[in-house]
C-alpha positions, 0 to 999 in steps of 0.5 A: 499500499501507498500513500500519496501527499501533494503528489508525492507517493511514499511506500509504507514503511517510509510513513511508518518511520515517519509517523513513529519518529513524530510519535518518539518526538511526542514523547520526548516533548511531555517527558520534558514537560512540554504540554500542548492542547490538542489542536496545537499538538496535532498541527505540530505531528502535521508539520513534522510528518510535511518536513519528514516526508518532503526530507526523505523524497529529496534526498 
């Protein structure tokens, strides 16, 4: 299965790794006491996933 993000195609492994990276960063934030409102947290995750996916397609 593949996912298309703004005309880019990524396989499940890339998407899964990106998701786990974002979750790890979120856990690190919680452990460090950086807690966000739900809406803000979702926006942060979306931005980080977008950045990660763009980075993985560049190189």
